[in-house]
N, C-alpha and C positions, 0 to 999 in steps of 0.2 A: 302493186305487183299483180300481173295478169293471172288468171286461173291456170293457164298452162305453166307459167313460171313457178307457181306454188306447187303444183303437182311434181314438177321436175325436181324442186328443191326437196320435197319430202322423200322422193325416190333416192336422191343422193344421200340424204340423212340415213336412210336404211342401208345404203351401200357402205357408208362410213362405219356403222355398227358392225356390219359383217367383216369389213376389212380389218377393223381393230380386233376382231376375234381370230385373225390369223388366216382367213380364207383367201385363196387366190382370186384374181379377177374372174376367171372362168367359173369358179365355184359359186362366187356370190351372184354372178349374173344368172346362173342356173337356179339358185335358191330364190332370188327375186322374181324369176319367171314363174316358178311354181306359186309363190305367194300372190303375185299379180293375177295369175290365172284364177285362183280361188276367189279373190276379191272381185274381179270382173264378172265371173259367173254369178256371183251374188248380186251385183249391181244390175246385170242384164235381167235376171229373173225378177227382181223387184220392179224395175222400170216397165218391163212388159207384162208383169202380172202372171207369169207362167212359172211352172216348176223348174227348179234349178237342175242343171245337168249333173251337179254334184250330189251324191246321195246325202240324205239328212244325217247330221251328226259329223260330217266330214268337211263341211263348207267353212267359209270365212266366219259366219257367226259363231261357230263352235270354237274357233281360235280366240275370238274376242272375249269369251266367257272365262278363260283360264289365265293362269300366270304361273311363273316359276317352273318347277319340275313338271307340273301337271301339263303346262303348255308344251314343253319340250317333248314329253312322252306322247301326248295327243298328236302333235305335228308329225312325229316320226310314224305313228300308227296310221295317220291320214295318208301319208305318202305311200306306205305299204299297201293299204287297202285300195286306194285309187289305182295303183299299178296292177291290181288283180282284176280289175273290171274289163268288160268286153268293149269292143268298139274303140272309137277315137280316144275316149277318156283313159282307157288302159294303155293305149299307145303312148299318150303324153306323159303319163306318170310311171311307165314301166322302168324299172331299175332306178327310180328316184329314191334319193336317200338324203337324210340330213347330214351334211358334210362336217358339221362341228357340234360338239356337245352343247354349246349354248348359242344356237343359231339366232333365236329371237331374243329381244330384250325380255327382262323378267316379266314384263306385262306390256302388252300392246297399248299404245296411247289411247285414252278414251276418245270417243267420237265428239267432236265439238259441232255446234250449230254452223252450218255452211261448209263443213269440212267434207268434201266429196271423196277423199282418199280413204277414210276410216269406215 
């Protein structure tokens, strides 16, 4: 399976989790967009060796450290805080909200060697 196919499959796996939680197509596309934005901002800063556009404590690594209710609460707080920021970051996350009480799985899957999505 190619790298692109693996990435697409992982994305659809997240879509299935959200759909099973009762989110509409538009809602889960919106939620995945927020999550992918956080993930890609982290990847970009690590690859370039530059500071992330996401303030410390609100980026992808902060989500990976948590599980259960703590993950849910932190994700909701992250959306709220990023929406208050100035510039493009605030525009992207303005009015962002967690559409479902259990948006994320109880724990994000651990990063595996060679896994570029986590």
